[in-house]
C-alpha positions as CSV (number, residue, x, y, z in Angstrom):
1,M,185.3,190.2,114.4
2,S,182.1,188.4,112.7
3,E,181.3,184.8,114.0
4,Q,182.6,183.6,110.4
5,K,186.0,185.2,111.0
6,A,186.2,183.8,114.6
7,Q,185.7,180.4,113.4
8,G,188.5,181.0,110.6
9,Y,191.0,182.3,113.1
10,A,190.1,179.3,115.5
11,A,190.4,176.8,112.7
12,L,193.9,178.5,112.1
13,L,194.9,177.8,116.1
14,R,193.8,174.5,115.3
15,E,196.1,174.5,112.2
16,L,199.3,175.7,114.0
17,K,198.3,172.6,116.5
18,V,197.8,175.5,119.6
19,P,195.9,173.5,122.3
20,E,192.4,174.7,123.1
21,E,193.1,174.9,126.8
22,L,195.0,178.3,125.8
23,N,191.7,179.6,125.4
24,Y,191.0,180.7,121.9
25,P,188.4,183.3,122.3
26,F,191.0,185.1,124.4
27,L,193.7,184.6,121.7
28,E,191.4,185.9,119.6
29,K,191.1,189.1,121.2
30,V,194.8,189.5,121.9
31,F,195.1,189.2,118.0
32,L,192.8,191.6,117.2
33,L,194.4,194.4,119.4
34,A,197.8,193.4,118.0
35,M,196.2,194.2,114.6
36,Q,195.1,197.4,116.1
37,G,198.2,198.4,117.1
38,Y,199.6,197.4,114.0
39,R,197.3,199.7,111.9
40,Q,198.8,202.3,114.1
41,M,202.0,201.5,113.3
42,Q,201.2,201.9,109.8
43,Q,200.3,205.5,110.2
44,T,203.7,206.2,111.4
45,G,206.0,205.0,108.5
46,M,205.7,201.2,108.4
47,R,202.9,200.8,105.7
48,K,205.2,198.2,103.8
49,L,205.6,195.9,106.1
50,G,202.9,193.4,106.2
51,V,201.9,190.9,108.9
52,N,202.1,187.4,108.6
53,V,199.0,186.1,110.4
54,A,200.4,182.8,111.3
55,S,203.6,184.2,112.8
56,L,202.1,186.7,114.6
57,S,199.5,184.4,116.1
58,L,202.7,182.1,117.2
59,Y,204.4,185.0,118.9
60,I,200.7,185.6,120.9
61,V,200.7,181.9,122.1
62,S,203.9,181.4,122.7
63,E,204.0,184.5,124.9
64,H,200.7,183.6,126.9
65,A,201.9,179.9,127.0
66,F,205.0,181.2,129.3
67,Y,203.3,183.3,131.1
68,L,200.8,180.7,132.2
69,Q,204.0,178.5,133.0
70,T,205.7,180.5,134.9
71,H,202.7,182.3,137.2
72,G,201.6,179.1,139.1
73,A,197.8,178.2,139.3
74,E,197.0,181.4,141.1
75,G,198.4,183.5,138.7
76,Q,196.6,181.6,136.1
77,S,193.3,182.0,137.9
78,A,193.6,185.6,137.8
79,I,195.3,186.2,134.3
80,Y,191.9,186.4,132.7
81,Q,190.3,189.0,135.1
82,D,193.6,191.5,134.6
83,E,192.2,194.2,132.4
84,E,195.6,195.4,131.3
85,Y,197.0,191.9,130.5
86,P,195.7,191.4,126.9
87,S,197.0,194.7,125.6
88,F,200.4,194.0,127.3
89,L,200.4,190.4,125.6
90,A,199.4,192.1,122.3
91,S,202.0,194.8,122.2
92,V,205.1,192.3,123.5
93,A,203.9,189.6,120.5
94,L,203.9,192.7,118.2
95,D,207.3,194.3,119.4
96,K,208.9,190.7,118.7
97,Y,206.9,189.7,115.6
98,F,208.4,193.2,113.9
99,T,211.7,193.3,115.3
100,N,212.7,189.6,115.0
101,E,210.8,188.7,112.1
102,K,211.2,192.1,110.1
103,L,213.8,194.2,111.4
104,A,216.6,191.8,112.8
105,F,219.9,192.0,112.2
106,R,221.2,190.2,109.2
107,M,224.7,188.9,108.8
108,G,224.7,189.5,105.1
109,S,224.7,185.9,103.7
110,L,226.0,184.8,100.8
111,T,223.1,182.7,99.8
112,S,219.9,182.1,101.0
113,R,217.6,178.8,101.8
114,Y,216.1,179.7,98.2
115,S,219.4,179.3,96.3
116,P,219.7,176.1,94.6
117,L,223.1,175.5,96.3
118,M,221.4,175.4,99.7
119,S,217.2,174.4,98.6
120,T,218.5,171.4,97.0
121,L,220.6,170.0,99.7
122,D,217.7,170.9,102.3
123,L,215.2,169.0,100.3
124,Y,217.4,165.8,100.4
125,L,218.3,166.4,104.3
126,N,214.4,166.8,104.8
127,F,213.8,163.9,103.0
128,I,216.3,161.3,104.6
129,L,215.6,162.7,108.2
130,G,211.8,161.7,107.4
131,M,212.8,158.2,106.3
132,L,215.0,157.9,109.6
133,S,212.5,158.6,111.9
134,R,210.7,155.6,110.7
135,Y,213.8,153.3,111.8
136,K,213.7,152.1,115.7
137,R,216.5,154.7,117.5
138,N,218.0,155.3,121.2
139,D,218.6,151.7,121.4
140,P,222.5,151.8,121.4
141,S,223.2,148.1,121.4
142,Q,220.5,147.4,118.2
143,T,220.5,150.8,116.6
144,L,223.8,152.7,116.9
145,I,224.4,152.6,112.9
146,V,221.1,154.2,112.6
147,D,221.5,156.5,115.7
148,V,224.9,158.0,114.6
149,M,223.9,158.2,111.0
150,N,220.8,160.4,112.2
151,K,222.9,162.4,113.8
152,G,225.4,163.0,111.2
153,F,222.5,164.1,108.9
154,Q,221.3,166.6,111.6
155,M,224.7,167.9,111.9
156,A,224.5,168.7,108.1
157,K,221.2,170.5,108.7
158,C,222.6,172.5,110.8
159,V,225.5,173.6,109.0
160,A,223.2,174.2,106.1
161,S,221.0,176.3,108.0
162,L,224.2,178.5,109.2
163,L,225.5,178.9,106.0
164,E,221.8,180.3,104.8
165,N,222.1,182.8,107.7
166,G,225.2,184.4,107.1
167,F,227.2,182.7,109.8
168,E,230.2,180.8,107.4
169,T,233.0,180.3,110.4
170,E,230.0,179.0,112.7
171,A,229.3,176.8,110.2
172,F,232.8,175.3,109.2
173,S,233.4,174.6,113.1
174,T,230.2,173.1,113.1
175,W,231.5,171.0,110.0
176,R,234.2,169.8,112.2
177,T,231.8,168.1,114.2
178,L,229.7,166.6,111.4
179,H,233.2,165.6,110.1
180,E,234.2,163.5,113.2
181,N,230.7,162.4,113.2
182,E,231.2,160.6,109.7
183,C,234.3,159.3,110.5
184,I,233.1,157.3,113.5
185,L,230.5,155.9,111.2
186,H,232.5,155.1,108.5
187,C,234.9,152.7,111.7
188,L,231.7,151.2,112.3
189,I,230.6,150.2,109.1
190,K,234.2,149.2,107.9
191,Y,235.1,147.2,110.7
192,G,232.0,145.4,112.1
193,A,230.9,143.9,114.9
194,K,234.1,143.9,117.0
195,V,234.2,147.5,116.8
196,I,231.0,148.1,117.5
197,D,231.0,146.3,120.3
198,G,234.3,148.4,121.6
199,Y,232.6,151.5,120.9
200,L,229.4,150.4,123.0
201,A,231.6,149.4,126.1
202,H,233.4,153.0,125.6
203,M,230.0,154.8,126.0
204,R,229.8,152.9,129.5
205,Y,233.3,154.0,130.3
206,A,232.1,157.5,129.5
207,M,229.2,157.5,131.6
208,A,231.1,156.0,134.4
209,F,234.1,158.4,134.1
210,R,231.1,161.3,134.3
211,G,229.1,159.6,137.1
212,G,226.6,158.6,134.9
213,L,225.8,154.7,135.8
214,K,223.1,153.8,137.9
215,S,225.3,152.4,141.1
216,K,228.5,152.9,142.6
217,E,229.2,149.0,142.2
218,E,228.5,149.6,138.4
219,T,230.8,152.4,138.3
220,D,233.7,150.9,140.3
221,A,233.3,147.6,138.0
222,A,233.7,149.9,134.8
223,F,236.8,151.5,135.9
224,L,238.5,147.8,136.9
225,E,237.7,147.2,133.3
226,I,239.4,150.1,132.2
227,K,242.2,149.9,134.5
228,E,242.8,146.6,133.0
229,K,242.5,147.4,129.3
230,M,244.9,150.3,129.7
231,R,247.6,148.2,130.9
232,S,247.2,145.7,128.2
233,H,248.0,148.2,125.9
234,G,250.6,149.5,128.3
235,L,248.7,152.8,129.1
236,K,249.5,155.2,131.9
237,S,246.5,156.9,134.3
238,K,247.1,160.0,132.4
239,D,246.1,158.5,129.4
240,M,242.9,157.8,130.7
241,K,240.6,160.3,129.3
242,R,242.2,159.4,125.9
243,F,241.6,155.8,126.3
244,I,238.0,156.0,127.2
245,E,237.5,158.4,124.1
246,Y,239.3,156.5,121.7
247,G,240.2,153.0,122.7
248,W,237.3,151.4,121.2
249,L,239.7,151.4,117.9
250,Y,242.0,148.9,119.5
251,A,239.3,146.8,118.4
252,I,240.4,146.9,115.2
253,D,242.6,143.7,113.8
254,N,246.2,144.7,114.2
255,V,245.3,148.3,114.6
256,E,248.7,149.1,116.5
257,S,250.9,147.9,113.5
258,V,249.3,150.5,111.2
259,E,252.0,153.3,110.7
260,G,251.2,156.1,112.5
261,F,248.5,155.2,114.4
262,K,247.9,157.2,117.7
263,L,244.7,156.9,120.0
264,N,243.2,160.4,118.9
265,F,241.0,161.8,116.2
266,R,243.6,162.8,113.2
267,D,245.9,159.8,113.8
268,G,243.1,157.6,115.0
269,V,239.5,157.9,113.9
270,Q,239.9,159.7,110.9
271,R,242.9,157.5,109.8
272,M,241.3,154.3,110.2
273,A,237.9,155.8,108.2
274,G,240.2,156.4,105.4
275,L,239.6,160.5,105.4
276,S,243.1,161.6,106.2
277,A,242.8,163.7,103.1
278,Y,240.8,166.0,105.1
279,S,243.4,166.6,108.3
280,K,244.3,169.9,107.1
281,V,240.7,171.2,106.7
282,Y,239.8,169.5,109.7
283,E,242.9,171.5,111.4
284,M,241.8,174.8,110.1
285,S,238.2,174.1,111.3
286,S,239.4,173.4,114.8
287,E,241.3,176.8,114.8
288,I,237.9,178.6,114.1
289,A,236.4,176.5,116.9
290,H,238.9,177.7,119.2
291,S,238.6,181.1,118.4
292,S,241.7,181.7,116.9
293,P,242.5,185.2,114.9
294,L,241.4,182.9,111.9
295,L,237.9,183.2,113.2
296,I,238.0,187.0,113.9
297,Y,239.7,188.1,110.5
298,S,238.0,185.6,108.1
299,K,237.0,186.1,104.4
300,K,233.3,185.3,104.4
301,D,233.3,184.5,100.5
302,Y,236.1,181.8,101.3
303,F,235.0,180.2,104.0
304,F,231.2,180.0,102.7
305,S,232.9,178.1,99.5
306,L,235.0,176.1,101.7
307,T,232.3,174.8,104.2
308,L,229.8,173.8,101.5
309,L,232.3,171.9,99.6
310,S,233.0,170.0,102.5
311,L,229.2,170.0,103.4
312,Y,228.7,168.5,100.0
313,E,231.5,165.7,100.4
314,S,230.4,164.7,103.9
315,F,227.0,164.3,102.6
316,F,227.5,162.1,99.6
317,R,229.7,159.8,101.6
318,L,226.4,159.9,104.2
319,E,224.0,160.0,101.7
320,K,225.5,156.5,100.2
321,I,225.7,154.6,103.6
322,F,221.8,155.7,103.9
323,A,220.8,154.8,100.6
324,S,222.7,151.0,101.3
325,L,220.3,151.0,104.4
326,Y,217.1,152.2,103.0
327,M,217.3,150.3,99.5
328,S,217.6,147.0,101.6
329,S,214.6,147.8,104.1
330,V,211.9,149.3,101.9
331,S,209.3,147.9,99.6
332,A,210.1,147.9,95.7
333,P,207.7,151.1,95.1
334,E,209.5,152.9,97.7
335,K,212.8,152.0,95.9
336,E,211.8,153.6,92.7
337,R,210.5,156.4,94.5
338,Y,213.8,157.0,96.1
339,L,215.8,156.1,92.9
340,Q,213.8,158.8,91.1
341,L,214.7,161.5,93.9
342,R,218.3,160.6,93.5
343,K,218.5,161.0,90.0
344,V,217.2,164.5,89.9
345,Y,218.5,166.0,92.9
346,H,221.9,164.1,93.2
347,R,222.6,165.0,89.9
348,Q,222.0,168.5,90.7
349,L,224.0,168.7,94.3
350,E,226.9,167.1,92.0
351,E,226.5,170.3,89.3
352,A,226.5,172.4,92.7
353,Y,229.4,170.8,94.1
354,E,231.5,171.3,90.7
355,F,230.6,174.9,90.9
356,Q,231.9,175.1,94.1
357,K,234.9,173.1,93.4
358,K,235.7,176.1,90.9
359,K,234.7,178.9,93.0
360,I,237.3,177.7,96.2
361,A,239.8,177.5,93.5
362,S,239.4,180.9,92.1
363,L,239.4,181.9,95.7
364,S,242.4,180.2,96.9
365,K,244.5,181.8,93.7
366,D,243.6,185.3,94.8
367,K,244.5,184.6,98.4
368,D,247.7,182.9,97.4
369,E,248.4,186.0,95.2
370,S,247.8,188.5,98.0
371,N,250.3,186.6,100.2
């Protein structure tokens, strides 16, 4: 490789944020060996499979970095003296690149990340997650709302990624967790400071239950609180786990007089969040999550449409909460930019949502007729 090309490859490694201590000249040598191996593969019928230089380089870098991490100081000092190591590294990286990037097993996805059904949502999620990264986080006493919201958008991105890769039932069972997250968020916002304080207290109780508090004294004190509060609500010892997980709902005024209220997700968190309309969908998602026959013999197109529809609806609710927070904390120019983004892409999502509603109605009709 000429000096100019070598400088170009080093520039690529810097662009990929590869640490220079991994030895750029060595990585370049391995890359050249890998490309030599690729040319040999071309001669055996793989001419149509091009090479993404950045992706192949990242396989090489990652393999080399992992070897250094796992072979200690002595192994690291000897590695560059091993004449066979560069060829071995090039061969492994090339095998993984072609097998994982070009010949990977595909699940027969019903969509792709390029489809407007997904690309609009991905754009919106990436923007929101980027904006949330600017807020203070991971200090529950001050940042609980932002933390729960941020996790909700992360879960939405996870569901979208699973759909794009053909994992419809897995996406649906993951939506279940997203829905639990949004229901908690709705309760925290709807009922305010008392419920937020209750939720934080029960986070501490959960840590005590799992042995996560700093000292035995702190753990003992937490269990005394738990037992006193359980007695005040007429709960027994067998109810402790349920109380720790859902007892924060007692901080809602007069919650025990609400018709049908129980200390669980469906009759507690979901009901108090005002999202009981999703109880049947949630129940179906729970069956999938617990590997019922519904998971094994599912219809891809039906669960794709159902999951995407549920994902959109959760996103619309979360985005409304985000917009309220964001618009109250940024400058006028940033507000205007968000309003412009919202005008274009929220409308596109609404169009995609209406399309999926028609699709699921058609699929549900066909399903009923076949039974």
